[in-house]
C-alpha positions as CSV (number, residue, x, y, z in Angstrom):
1,X,-10.1,11.7,-1.4
2,X,-11.5,10.8,-4.8
3,X,-12.3,7.2,-5.7
4,X,-10.6,5.5,-8.7
5,X,-12.8,4.5,-11.5
6,X,-11.7,0.8,-11.5
7,X,-13.9,-1.2,-9.0
8,X,-11.1,-3.9,-9.0
9,X,-8.4,-1.3,-7.9
10,X,-10.8,0.0,-5.2
11,X,-11.2,-3.5,-3.8
12,X,-7.4,-4.0,-3.7
13,X,-6.9,-0.6,-2.0
14,X,-9.7,-1.6,0.6
15,X,-7.7,-4.9,1.2
16,X,-4.4,-3.1,1.6
17,X,-6.1,-0.8,4.2
18,X,-7.6,-3.8,6.0
19,X,-4.3,-5.5,6.2
20,X,-2.3,-2.4,7.3
21,X,-4.7,-1.0,9.8
22,X,-6.9,-3.9,11.0
23,X,-6.0,-7.4,10.3
24,X,-2.4,-7.4,11.5
25,X,-1.9,-5.6,14.8
26,X,1.8,-6.0,14.8
27,X,4.3,-3.2,14.4
28,X,6.3,-5.0,11.8
29,X,7.3,-2.8,8.9
30,X,6.1,-3.4,5.4
31,X,8.8,-3.9,2.8
32,X,7.9,-3.5,-0.8
33,X,10.2,-4.6,-3.5
34,X,10.3,-2.2,-6.4
35,X,11.9,-3.0,-9.8
36,X,10.4,-0.3,-11.9
37,X,8.3,-2.7,-13.9
38,X,4.6,-2.5,-14.4
39,X,3.6,-4.9,-11.7
40,X,5.7,-3.3,-8.9
41,X,4.7,0.2,-10.1
42,X,1.0,-0.8,-9.7
43,X,1.5,-2.3,-6.4
44,X,3.4,0.7,-5.0
45,X,0.9,3.1,-6.4
46,X,-2.0,1.2,-4.7
47,X,-0.2,1.0,-1.4
48,X,0.5,4.8,-1.7
49,X,-3.1,5.6,-2.3
50,X,-4.3,3.4,0.5
51,X,-1.8,5.0,3.0
52,X,-2.9,8.5,1.9
53,X,-6.5,7.6,2.5
54,X,-5.6,6.1,5.9
55,X,-3.8,9.3,6.8
56,X,-6.8,11.4,5.9
57,X,-9.0,9.5,8.5
58,X,-9.4,10.6,12.2
59,X,-6.4,10.2,14.5
60,X,-7.8,6.8,15.5
61,X,-6.4,5.3,12.3
62,X,-2.9,6.8,12.1
63,X,-0.1,5.3,10.1
64,X,1.4,3.0,12.7
65,X,4.1,1.1,11.0
66,X,7.0,2.0,8.6
67,X,6.7,1.2,5.0
68,X,10.0,0.7,3.2
69,X,10.5,0.6,-0.6
70,X,13.5,-1.5,-1.7
71,X,14.6,-0.9,-5.2
72,X,16.0,-4.1,-6.9
73,X,16.7,-5.3,-10.3
74,X,14.5,-8.2,-11.4
75,X,16.7,-9.3,-14.2
76,X,15.6,-13.0,-13.9
77,X,14.5,-13.1,-17.4
C-alpha cells in the first residue's frame, strides 16, 4: 500500500496500528464517533487506512476486534 505524503499523518497511522494490534491485547471494540466535521472525518480516514494496512499484512496480524462508527450530531456550538 502506498504511503501518504504527510509525515505527520504517517506517524499517526503508525500509532493507530500500534494501539490496535500491539499495545492493547484486549478484544474490546473500538467505537469512533463521527459527526461529519473535518476532525472526525480525518480521524475516521486515518483509522480506515491503518486497518487496511493491517489487513494486508500476513495472517499473524489479523483484524482482531470490531470497529464501530457511531454517527452523532455535535451541535454543541
